[in-house]
C-alpha positions as CSV (number, residue, x, y, z in Angstrom):
1,X,-0.1,-0.2,0.0
2,X,1.5,3.3,-1.0
3,X,1.4,6.6,1.2
4,X,-1.6,8.7,0.8
5,X,0.0,12.5,0.2
6,X,-1.9,14.6,2.9
7,X,-3.3,17.1,3.1
8,X,-3.6,17.2,-0.7
9,X,-3.7,14.6,-3.6
10,X,-3.2,15.6,-7.4
11,X,-5.8,14.1,-9.8
12,X,-2.8,12.0,-11.4
13,X,-2.3,10.6,-7.8
14,X,-5.9,9.4,-7.7
15,X,-6.0,8.4,-11.0
16,X,-3.1,6.0,-10.3
17,X,-5.1,4.7,-7.1
18,X,-8.7,4.5,-8.0
19,X,-8.6,0.9,-7.6
20,X,-6.9,0.6,-4.3
21,X,-9.0,-1.6,-2.3
22,X,-8.6,0.5,0.7
23,X,-9.1,3.7,-0.8
24,X,-12.8,5.4,-0.1
25,X,-13.5,8.2,-2.4
26,X,-16.1,10.6,-1.1
27,X,-18.0,13.5,-3.1
28,X,-19.1,16.2,-0.7
29,X,-20.6,18.7,-2.8
30,X,-23.4,21.1,-1.2
31,X,-25.0,23.7,-3.5
32,X,-25.8,27.2,-1.3
33,X,-28.2,29.9,-3.3
34,X,-28.6,33.2,-2.2
35,X,-32.1,34.4,-0.7
36,X,-34.8,35.6,-3.0
37,X,-36.1,37.9,-0.3
38,X,-33.4,40.1,1.5
39,X,-33.5,39.2,4.9
40,X,-34.0,35.4,4.5
41,X,-31.4,32.9,4.8
42,X,-29.2,31.2,1.9
43,X,-30.9,27.8,0.7
44,X,-28.8,24.7,1.0
45,X,-28.9,21.5,-1.1
46,X,-26.8,18.5,-1.0
47,X,-25.2,17.7,-4.3
48,X,-27.1,14.5,-4.5
49,X,-28.7,15.1,-8.1
50,X,-25.4,16.3,-9.4
51,X,-23.5,13.2,-7.9
52,X,-26.3,11.0,-9.2
53,X,-26.0,12.3,-12.7
54,X,-22.3,12.0,-13.0
55,X,-19.3,11.5,-10.5
56,X,-15.8,10.1,-10.4
57,X,-15.8,6.2,-10.7
58,X,-16.2,4.4,-7.2
59,X,-17.2,7.9,-5.5
60,X,-19.6,7.5,-2.5
61,X,-21.9,10.5,-1.4
62,X,-20.8,12.1,1.7
63,X,-23.8,14.2,2.8
64,X,-22.9,17.0,5.1
65,X,-26.4,18.4,5.3
66,X,-28.2,15.1,6.1
67,X,-25.6,12.7,7.7
68,X,-22.5,14.5,8.7
69,X,-23.9,17.5,11.0
70,X,-26.1,17.9,13.6
71,X,-29.9,17.9,12.1
72,X,-31.4,21.1,11.6
73,X,-28.5,23.1,12.2
74,X,-26.0,25.1,10.0
75,X,-23.4,22.0,9.8
76,X,-22.7,21.9,13.2
77,X,-20.3,19.1,13.8
78,X,-22.2,16.1,15.3
79,X,-21.3,14.0,18.4
80,X,-18.7,11.3,18.1
81,X,-21.3,8.3,18.1
82,X,-23.2,10.0,15.1
83,X,-20.2,10.8,13.1
84,X,-18.8,7.3,13.5
85,X,-22.0,5.7,12.2
86,X,-22.1,7.9,9.4
87,X,-18.1,7.1,8.8
88,X,-19.2,3.6,8.7
89,X,-22.0,3.6,6.4
90,X,-19.4,5.1,3.7
91,X,-17.0,2.4,4.4
92,X,-14.4,4.5,6.3
93,X,-12.7,2.9,9.3
94,X,-9.4,1.0,10.5
95,X,-7.4,0.1,7.4
96,X,-8.9,2.6,4.8
97,X,-7.6,5.7,3.5
98,X,-9.9,8.7,2.0
99,X,-9.9,11.2,-0.7
100,X,-12.6,13.7,-0.8
101,X,-13.7,15.9,-3.3
102,X,-16.2,18.5,-4.4
103,X,-17.6,21.0,-7.0
104,X,-17.4,24.3,-5.0
105,X,-13.6,25.4,-4.6
106,X,-12.7,22.5,-2.0
107,X,-14.7,24.1,1.0
108,X,-16.9,21.1,1.3
109,X,-14.2,18.4,0.8
110,X,-12.2,20.4,3.4
111,X,-15.1,20.3,5.9
112,X,-15.0,16.4,5.5
113,X,-11.1,16.3,5.7
114,X,-11.3,18.6,9.1
115,X,-14.4,16.5,10.3
116,X,-12.7,13.2,9.9
117,X,-9.1,14.5,11.7
118,X,-11.3,16.2,14.7
119,X,-12.4,12.6,15.2
120,X,-9.0,10.8,15.2
121,X,-8.7,9.9,11.6
122,X,-5.7,11.6,9.7
123,X,-5.6,9.1,6.5
124,X,-7.7,11.6,4.6
125,X,-6.5,14.2,1.9
126,X,-8.7,16.3,-0.4
127,X,-8.4,16.3,-4.4
128,X,-6.5,19.3,-5.4
129,X,-8.7,21.0,-8.0
130,X,-11.7,18.7,-7.1
131,X,-14.2,17.5,-9.9
132,X,-13.8,20.4,-12.3
133,X,-10.1,19.7,-12.4
134,X,-10.7,15.9,-13.1
135,X,-13.1,16.9,-15.9
136,X,-10.8,19.4,-17.5
137,X,-8.1,16.6,-17.9
138,X,-10.4,14.4,-19.7
139,X,-10.5,11.8,-16.9
140,X,-13.5,9.4,-16.9
141,X,-16.8,9.9,-14.9
142,X,-19.7,7.5,-14.4
143,X,-23.2,7.5,-13.1
144,X,-23.0,4.2,-12.1
145,X,-23.7,3.5,-8.4
146,X,-21.2,2.0,-6.5
147,X,-21.6,-1.2,-4.6
148,X,-22.3,-1.1,-0.9
149,X,-19.3,0.2,1.1
150,X,-17.5,-2.7,2.7
151,X,-17.8,-3.2,6.4
152,X,-15.9,-0.6,8.5
153,X,-14.9,0.3,12.0
154,X,-14.7,3.7,12.8
155,X,-13.4,4.5,16.4
156,X,-14.0,8.2,17.0
157,X,-11.2,9.6,19.0
158,X,-12.1,13.2,19.9
159,X,-9.2,16.0,19.2
160,X,-10.3,18.9,20.9
161,X,-7.5,20.9,19.8
162,X,-8.9,21.1,16.5
163,X,-12.1,22.5,17.7
164,X,-12.6,25.8,19.2
165,X,-15.8,27.1,20.8
166,X,-17.3,30.6,22.1
167,X,-15.6,30.5,25.6
168,X,-12.0,29.7,24.0
169,X,-12.4,32.5,21.4
170,X,-13.7,34.8,24.0
171,X,-10.6,34.3,25.9
172,X,-8.6,35.0,22.9
173,X,-10.0,38.5,22.2
174,X,-9.6,39.2,26.0
175,X,-6.3,37.9,26.5
176,X,-4.6,36.9,23.6
177,X,-2.9,33.5,23.2
178,X,-3.9,33.0,19.4
179,X,-4.5,34.6,16.1
180,X,-7.9,34.5,14.7
181,X,-8.8,34.1,11.4
182,X,-11.8,35.4,9.3
183,X,-12.0,33.3,6.1
184,X,-15.0,35.2,4.8
185,X,-14.6,37.7,1.9
186,X,-13.3,41.3,2.4
187,X,-16.8,42.8,1.8
188,X,-18.1,40.6,4.9
189,X,-15.0,41.2,6.9
190,X,-15.4,45.1,6.5
191,X,-19.3,45.1,6.6
192,X,-21.2,47.8,8.3
193,X,-24.4,46.5,7.6
194,X,-25.4,42.8,6.8
195,X,-28.5,40.5,5.7
196,X,-26.6,37.2,6.6
197,X,-26.1,37.5,10.2
198,X,-28.0,39.1,13.3
199,X,-25.0,41.8,13.4
200,X,-22.4,42.9,11.0
201,X,-18.9,42.8,12.0
202,X,-15.9,40.5,12.8
203,X,-14.6,39.0,15.8
204,X,-12.2,41.8,17.4
205,X,-8.5,41.2,16.4
206,X,-9.2,38.9,13.3
207,X,-7.1,38.9,10.5
208,X,-8.7,38.6,7.1
209,X,-7.8,35.5,4.8
210,X,-10.8,34.8,2.4
211,X,-10.9,31.0,1.3
212,X,-11.6,32.1,-2.0
213,X,-8.4,33.6,-2.4
214,X,-6.5,30.3,-1.6
215,X,-7.2,29.0,-5.3
216,X,-5.3,29.4,-8.4
217,X,-7.3,30.0,-11.6
218,X,-6.9,26.4,-12.4
219,X,-9.0,25.8,-9.2
220,X,-6.1,24.0,-7.5
221,X,-4.8,25.3,-4.0
222,X,-1.9,27.9,-4.4
223,X,1.6,26.5,-4.1
224,X,3.1,26.8,-0.9
225,X,5.4,29.7,-1.3
226,X,1.9,31.6,-2.2
227,X,0.1,30.5,0.5
228,X,2.7,31.7,2.9
229,X,2.2,35.1,1.1
230,X,-1.8,35.1,1.8
231,X,-1.0,34.1,5.4
232,X,2.1,36.2,5.9
233,X,0.4,38.5,8.6
234,X,-1.1,35.3,10.3
235,X,2.6,33.6,10.1
236,X,4.0,36.6,11.7
237,X,1.9,35.8,15.1
238,X,3.5,32.8,16.7
239,X,1.2,29.9,18.3
240,X,-2.1,28.7,17.8
241,X,-4.5,29.8,15.0
242,X,-8.2,29.8,15.0
243,X,-10.1,30.1,11.7
244,X,-13.9,31.1,11.6
245,X,-16.3,32.1,8.9
246,X,-20.2,32.4,8.8
247,X,-20.8,28.7,9.8
248,X,-17.6,26.8,9.8
249,X,-17.1,25.7,6.3
250,X,-15.0,28.5,4.7
251,X,-12.9,28.3,8.0
252,X,-11.8,24.5,7.1
253,X,-10.4,25.9,3.7
254,X,-8.1,28.0,5.6
255,X,-7.2,25.2,8.0
256,X,-6.6,23.0,5.0
257,X,-4.1,25.7,3.5
258,X,-2.4,26.1,6.8
259,X,-1.8,22.5,6.8
260,X,-0.3,22.5,3.3
261,X,2.2,24.8,4.7
262,X,3.0,22.9,7.9
263,X,1.2,24.7,10.5
264,X,-0.4,22.2,12.7
265,X,-1.8,24.1,15.5
266,X,-5.0,25.1,13.9
267,X,-8.5,24.9,15.2
268,X,-11.9,25.9,13.9
269,X,-14.5,27.7,15.6
270,X,-17.3,25.5,14.4
271,X,-20.2,27.8,15.2
272,X,-18.5,31.0,14.0
273,X,-20.5,33.9,13.0
274,X,-23.7,32.5,13.2
275,X,-23.4,31.8,17.1
276,X,-21.2,34.9,17.7
277,X,-23.3,37.8,16.0
278,X,-26.5,36.1,17.8
279,X,-25.3,37.1,21.1
280,X,-25.2,40.9,21.5
281,X,-23.1,40.5,24.7
282,X,-20.3,39.4,22.4
283,X,-18.0,42.1,21.1
284,X,-17.9,42.9,17.3
285,X,-15.6,45.0,15.2
286,X,-17.2,46.8,12.4
287,X,-15.9,48.7,9.3
């Protein structure tokens, strides 16, 4: 069995290893659509229809909306038992390796990558460039439904160092000790008004590294030197890094990019601004 390059694998590597019996290939696409009426929430739909029409050979669908999040939440990280059961249904467990891809700039694949790692499973990588890169290179796709996943045993080992909560973030705001990274676009970072959150603004002291700035024109994650330039201000602050966004998705893309450049003390504030802006007692910087 060859080693799994982490945290990213190339399309060429995946093409060479598609038939490895221990490999589990997962698609994690989710589609977001802006509200038709201002003030309403964005709509969320798992990419099951797109997957059913065409996917990478052997890929199974990892449902972030229905199975890999707490029901009726905006992608909240589930408890260990729930996640382990979902992973086992996908054939993920001891002795397996996982590659995840999506059709939306790697943020959803990064979310699954982070979830698996947060429960102690490190043999996971994201397909660099995702579905679009694979297709652009003329590599095969299929509509065939893969066989039922082999039986698997997933032992969840919680890694709290990869997950930050409100109290930990509030402690950083008041006392320092970590660098807070806002993974949203600059327009959200500097907003003075919002129809997406209860209040506009960013967590005080945050630095802005938008998840969308971490990809090149070909959809692949930027080379390490370019990523270091993007994170220059962040890297100038030693110690722990805590990434956040609106609901814990884009933040995982920042965590993935930081892993590419060797940063291993990185957590994600899972509830992010959805929780923070809903509590008027929590501070925000605006503008």
